[in-house]
N, C-alpha and C positions, 0 to 999 in steps of 0.2 A: 622527464624523470629518469633516473638510472634504471637500466633494464634488469629485472629480476631473472636469475638463472632458471632455465627450464626445469631443472631438477628440484628447485625450491617450489615452483608452481605445482609440480606433480605431488610433491610431499604434502603441500597444503591441501590439495584436492583429496588426497587419500586420507588425511587425518581429520578433516573437518566434515561433519555430516550436514547436508543441506537442511535437514529437519531442525537442527540446532540453529542454523542461520535464519530460517524463516520464523522461528518460534516467537520472537518479539513482535512480529507484524500480524500474525493471525493464528488462531487455534486450530490445530490439525487433529483429525481422528482417523484411525485405520479404516481403510475401505479395500478389502482384499489384499493384494500385494502392494498397494499404494496407500498413501495418506491423503485425505481430502479436507479442504477448509475453504472459508470465504476468501474471495480474491483480495490480495493486498494492493491491487492496482485499481480496482473499480468497486463502487458500492454495489452490493448485491444481496439477495436474501437466500438464494439456493447456492450451496457451495459448488464452485467450478474450477477450483485451484487444486492441482494434483502434484504430489511429490513422489517420485519413485526412489525409495531409499537405496536400493541396490545399485542403481545407475547414477544416483546423485544428481538427478535432473528434475526440472519442474515443467509443468504445462499449465497455463492459465487460459481457460476457454473464453472467459469474459472479455479479455483484452487482446488475445492472440499471442501474448508474450510467452516465451519459453526459453530454457537455457539451463546452465549449471549454476553452481553457487556464486561464481564470479559475476555471471550475467545478472543474477538476481540482485546482487548488491549494487551493481552499476545502475540498474533501473530504479531501485528504491532510493538510493543515496545520490543519484545524479553524478556518478563518478566515472572517470576514465578507467580502463582496464587495470593499469598499474596501481592506481589509487585504491581500487577495490581489493586487489591482492594485499596491499599494505594494511588496509583496514581489517581484513579477515585475519591476517597474521598477528596483528596487535591484539585483536579481540580474543583469539584462541591461543595466544602465547606460542606461536609457531615461528622459530627463527627463519630469517630469509638471507639468502646469499645473492649478491649482485654481480653482474658481469663487470669485469675490470677493463674498461675501454680506455682508460687513461684520461678521461674527460672529467672535469670538476662536476660534482653533483648539483643538479638544479635545486633551487629552494623548494620548500614544501608547497604543495598546492594550496590555493587560497582557502578551500574548505577545511583542509587539515590544520592550517594556521588558525582559523577561527575557532576550531574546536580546542586547540592548544591554548588560545587566549582565554577562552571561557574557563578552562580547567585552572589556569594560572589565576584568573580573577576570583574564582570560587575560593581557592586556597587563600588568596590575599584578604578577601573580605572576611573570611572565617577567622583568620588570625587577628584581624582588627577587632572582631567581636570578642575574642578571648583575651585581648591585651590588657595589661595592667595600666590603664589610662583612665582618666576621669570620664571621658565620653564613652569609652568602651564599657566601663562599669555601669554607666547610666543606661546604655543600650541593653545590657544583660538584665538590669533591674526592670526595664520596660518589658522584656521577654518573660521574666519569671513573675513579675508583679502585676502589671496591667493586663498582659496577655495570659497569664497563669499557665505557662508552659515550662516544663523542666529543662534544665540545661542539657540533660542527656539527649533530648529530642533535637536540640540545636546542633549537637555534634553529629547525630545520626543523619540529619538532612543538610549539614554544612551551612547552617544559617549564618549570615554575615552582617557586617556593619560597614557602610560606605562612610568614611570619615567626613565630617562637616567641612573641613578645609580642602577637600579634594584628595588628600592622601598622596601616596607615591606609586599608585598602580601603573601610571604611564611609564615611570622610570623602570619598574619591574619588567614590564613588557619589552621595553627597548633593550634592557640588559639580556633578556632571554633571546633576543635576535629576531623578534617578529617584525615583519615588514610594515612600512608606513601604510601601504594599501590595505593590509589586513586590519591594522589598528583603526583606520578610518571606516572600515565596513563592519566592525564588530558590534556597533550600536552602543558601546559603553562611553563614548566620548562625542563632544562636538568638535568637528574638525573643519578648519577653513579650507576651501577648495584649493587654494594656492600652497597650502602646507602639505606637500606630497610626502614628506617624511614623517608627518604627524608629530612634530616635536613640540608644537604649541597647543596640542589638543587639550580641551577642557573636559573634566569628568561630567557625565550626564547625571550620575547619582551622587548626592551628598547628604549626609545626616539621615540616612534612611536604613531601615532594616532590610536586608537583602535575602530574598528567597530564590535559590536556584531553580530553574525550570529545566527538566530533562526530557530527552526524547525517549522512545520506547526501548532503546538500548541502554538507557541510563546515563547518557552523556549530557553534560550541561550545555544548553544551546541559547539560553537567555536568562533574564532575571525579572522577578517582580519586586519592586521597591516600595516599602510601606513608609508613609510619612510618620515622623515622630517629633518630639519637642526639639530634637537636635537638627532638624531640617532648617537650613538657613533661610532668612527672609528673601535673599536675592535669588533663590532657586526659581527658575522659570516656571516650574510645575508645583510651586509651594502649596497651592490650595488643593491639589489632587491627593487624595488619601493613598491611592495606589497608582503607580505607573509601571508599565511593562517596557522591556527593551523594545525599540522599534523593530520592524520587520527587516531581516537580514537574509543572506543566502542560507543561513541555518534555520531561521525562525520565522514562521508565519503563524500568528497567534490563533487564527481560525482553524488550524490544522493540528493543534496540540491539545492534549488533555493532561492537566497537572496530576501527577501521581500514577499515571497509567503504567509506567515502567515497573511499579511495585504491585499495583492492584491486579494486574493481569495474571500474576503468579498465584493469586488466591481465589481464582474463579474456576471451579470445577464444573462438572456436568449439571446443568439445571440451576446453577447459582447465578446471582445477579451482581451487577456493579451498582454502587450507590453514587448518584450524581448530587454533589453539593455545590454551593454557590461560589465559594472562593477557596484560595489556597490554605488560608488559616483554618477554615472549616475542615478541609481535607487533613491537615496536620493534626487537628483535634481528634478526628476519627482514628488516626494511626496511634495517637497517644493512648486512646482508650481501647486499643486492641481491635478496632474495626479496620481491617486491612484492605478492604475492597472498594474504597472510596476514590473518586476522581472529581476534578473540577475544571470548568472552562477557564480561559485566560482573561477573566474580568469582562467579558463581553457575552452577549446572548449566544447560547449553544448553536452551533452551525450544523449544517447537513453533513459536512465532511467529518466533524467530530463524532456525530452519532453513528456514521458508517464505520468509523474507526472503533468505536465502542462495540458495535455489532459483530466485529470480527472475533471477539472474545466471548460473547455471551448474547443470548436472545432476550435477556430480561434485564430491566433497569428499574431501580427504586429512586425516586426523585425526592430529595430532602432540601427544600428551599425555604427562604424566610417566610414567615406566616403572614406578612403584610400584603397589601394589594399589589405591590410591585413584584413580589414573589410569585403571586398567582398569575399575573400577566405574563411573566417570563415563562411559567410552566405552560400556559396556553399557547404561547408562540412556538414552543418546542414540540408540542404534541403532534402536529401534522408531519413534521420532519421525522419524528420518532417512528410513526406508523409507516412512513415511506421507507425507512430504513429497515423495517421488519422487526422492530423492537416491541416487546410486551412491557408496558410501563405501569407501574403502580406509584401512588403518591402517598408520602408520609406527611401527614398534616401537623404543622407546628401550631401551638397557641398563638393567637394574634399578639404581635409585639415582641415575640421571641425570635432568636436565630439559632441555627444548628450549633454554633460554637458555644454559646451560653448554655444551651440545653445539655450538651454532652459534657461540658466542663463540670457541671453539677451532678448530672445523673448518670454519666458514663454509658456503657453498652446496654445497661438495663433500661435506660430512657429510650434508647433506639428500639429495643424489643417491644416496649410498650406502644410506641408509634406504629410498629409493624403489625401489632395485633389489631389496630384500627385503620390500617391502610386502605386506600380506595383504589379501585380499578380506574383506568384513565377515563372511561365513559362516565363513571359515577362522579369523578372529580370535575370533569368538564360540564356535566349537567348541573351540578351543584353551584358552579360559579356562573355559568351563562344563563341557565334557566332556573334560578332559585325558587322555592315555594312562594315567595312574595310576588312573583311576576304574575300579572293578570292573564288568565287563559285567553288566547286569541289576540293578544295585544301585539303592537309592532315590536316591542321589546322581546316577546317570546319568539316572534318570527325571526328576528335578527339572531337570537341565541341559537335557535334550531339550525338556521343556515350555516352558522359557524361550526356547529357540531357536525352537520352533514358534510361540510368541506373537509373536516378532519377525518371522518370515517372513509370518505372517498379516496384518501391517500393510501389506504391499504389495498393491495391487489388481491388479497385473500377474501373469497366470498364467505368463508366460515367466520373470519374475524368481523366482517361487515355485518353478518347476520347476528352474531353474538352482541355486537355493539348496539344494533337497533333493538334487540331484545332487552338489553340492559337499560337503554334509553326509555323504552316503553314502560319498564317496571318503575323507573324513577318518576316518570310522568304518568302516573296511573290514570289521570283524568283524560289522557289522549288515547284514542283507539289505536291498537297496534297496526291493524291493516291500513289505517289512514296514514300512520307514520311511515309505513313502507312506501305508500303511493307518493307521499310528499318527497321521500328520499329519491325515488325513481325519477320524479319530475326535476328534482334538483340536479341529478346526474345528467339527464338528457339535455339540460340547459347549459352544461359546461362545454367549453370549446374542446374539440377533439385535438389530441396532440398531432403536430405535423409529422408527416412520414419522414423517416430518416434519409439523409442524403446518400446516394449510392457511393460506395467506396471504391477507390482505385487501387487499394492495397491488396496484397495477396489474400486469398480466401483463408479463413480460419479453419484449421483442421479439426473436424469433429471426431467423435469416437465411432463413426460409422465405418463400414468396410471401405478399403481403398479400391478405387474403381479403374485406375489406369495401370497398364503394364509397367510404366515408369515408376509409379508410386510403390507398386508391389516389390519390384526389384530393388529399389532404393531402400525400402524398409529392411529387406533381407541383407543387403550389402552393409548397412550400417550396424547390423547386429552380428555379422560374421565376416571377418576379414578373409578367410579362406574361400568362402562362397563369393565374396566380392571379386576375388581374383579369377575364379572360374567364370563368373558373369562377364568380367572385362575381357577375358580371352575369347569369349564366344560372340559378344555383341559389338557390332560396328557403331560408333557414336553417331554416324549419319542416320541410323535408324531411329534415333530419338527425337521426339517432338519437343524441342527446347523452348517452345512458346509458352509452355505451362511452367508453374513453379517447380513441380516435381521433376519435369523433364530437364529444366535448366540445371538443377542440382545433380540429377543422375548423370547428365553429360559431363559435367565437371568432374564427378567422381570417376567416371570411366576413363577420361583422359589422364587423370593422375595415375591410375593403375597401368594404363596402356603405355605411358611414357616412363614407367618404372620410377615415378616420383612420389609415390604414396609413402608418407612418413608418419602416419597416425591421424586419428580423428581430430585431435586438437589443432594440428597444423592445417588440416583441411578446413576446419571452421574459420580459421583466420583468413583463408583465401576468399571467403564469401563476401560479396560486395554490399549487402544490405541487411538491416535488422530483420526484414521480412523473411529473407532466405534463412537466416539463423533460427528465427522462430519456427519456421516450417521444419527444419532439420531436427531441432530439439523436440518438436511435437512427435516426430517419428521415433526418436530415441526413447521417448516416454512411453511409447506403446509396448505392450508385451507381445512377443512374437514366438510362435511355436515352430521349431525347425525339425519336427519328428520325421517329415518326409521331404527333405531338402531338394532331392532331385526333381520330384514332381512339382514342388513349389517354384523351382527355378525354370524348368523346361516350359511350362505353360506360358508365362508372360514373355519369355525369350522368343518363343514361337510366335506369339501375338505381335511382338515388335517386328519380327522378320516379315510376317505376312502383310502387316500394315505397310511396311516400307515397299514391298514389291507391288502391293496394290496401288500405291501412290505413283510408282514408276510407270505402271501400266496405264494409269489415268493420263499421265503426261504424254505417253506414246500415242494413246488414242486421240488426244488433242492435236498432237503434231500431224497424225494421219488426216484428221479432219481439215487441217489448214494447209496440207501439201497439195499443190495443183495436180490434177490427174495426168497431165503430160509429163510430170517429173517421175517417170516409172522407176528409175534407179533408186531415188530416195524413198519411194514407197516400199520397194523390195527390202531395202535396209531396215526400215522400221518394222516390217513384218518379221524379219529375222530376229530383231531384238525382242519382239513379243514371244516368239518361240522359245528364246533363251530364258525369258522370264518365267514361262510355264515350266520349263525344266528346273529352274531354281526353286520354284514353288514346291516341287516334289522332293527337293533335297533340303530338309530343315537343318538349321545350324546345329553343330555338335558342341555340347557343353561337357567339358572334362572335369570331373570332380576329384 
């Protein structure tokens, strides 16, 4: 890719807040001088992700990842550095200038091409939906008549129509200059392996209502296509009511929640997200003013999707179909929800009804009526698995209780476990509460213990505890004060540093940069680092608050410690040489003793640090 000018990168860094960059991925709350939220990189229940707004850096203690806004985007979007710069510049409308190296610009990255293709396809399908054509008119009538949605909502969500005859989307994409590779990988076409230019590609979606699927940033990354009367008989997926885009470099359906890019903006402190079954249920919620609804992508809710939901709220309301399939789906997701740390309540629908139908007729008032009679997860699970009709002590009751115990066990909170067992005892009034607790303990003791984690060869994660080595203390100070860094570099010989530790290796590199008069700023230094582990460690130090009220004392003590440790190591080496020198080699022994005397003199002459 063409090289972006350093001045443009710095301008982007100054103008864009990291808090705004991370906002689509997790909800942040102020914690002293920093902001804290759940990790965007790993599922967790206790927030361990920190952003320092003044320094514009982040630290994620759950994964060990750390960095600035560019590093965050690289990690989350799997981008190269230059691609991350361009994505941020586009998102925040910051112009970029490129180095004029006289070379032709390379084509867009594959990921950026795929995003461009989906943007163009969304526009194309929506224009087909709006067109003055018999099939387009029929699709609009399907939308407003059979589905009972207003055209205004179709415009808001860019609902589209994939023409029955395949249309001209392929021509549109070729005219826009997208590569054959990107067209082949976008998921919108069937492409022969030998058709490298994708000139003979066949459209995957024909005669279907097209619903764009967006990521948390609001970018279209895939489509859900709904079968209609216009779907041709020769469509390979003709019998499937709904089909999704296949998985692509942009889209993995188990990792995406439909509507989350909007719903996350309507979740405040203590508010919940509503989980519905499908995209049209979610659209119905929006039409009726219920703006905090999300839906999985036509499959059972996954652990990753629930962890994604948990980043924005700790509470979820589940509104699924009232039939047995809906109940089974709810029971399957319950253990995953507790494992993710979610407090789940169930909104029960009348048997035979679905959310779309209920809300289309009753609107938000119908939802409030369901909320008034909502069930806690333990009440819901007990009612389904151990209903009053089950014979006490029967195998059916045992199986139901074991399934409930397995769900309770997914929570790591003793309080939640106790509350669940108490709720279970109330629902099963015929069962003694103490006996229920004993049964649960027996169930837990019978479960296999998780295997111990494999030891890691990566750099240690930097905790919030005090830094314990002289190298780490001096590195922290040097990173926060360039003037003190120069004073340290002038006083410390890099041979004193133990570069077998991560902090020692970083500190030695920093010293050499200053001592060779090659220091040109922190950003250039970061580019010299050889691994992500080194960068993570450095950014973790940058994310720390450091007080420099007494800089001389803070510098002198660890510099002195480095000096004394270095001399002690030299003395050890001399002692070893003395032990191994034959007694008859008197001259060599006298020389070694002279060196020991010199070392003792040096020990009484601590290094001078000039501030």
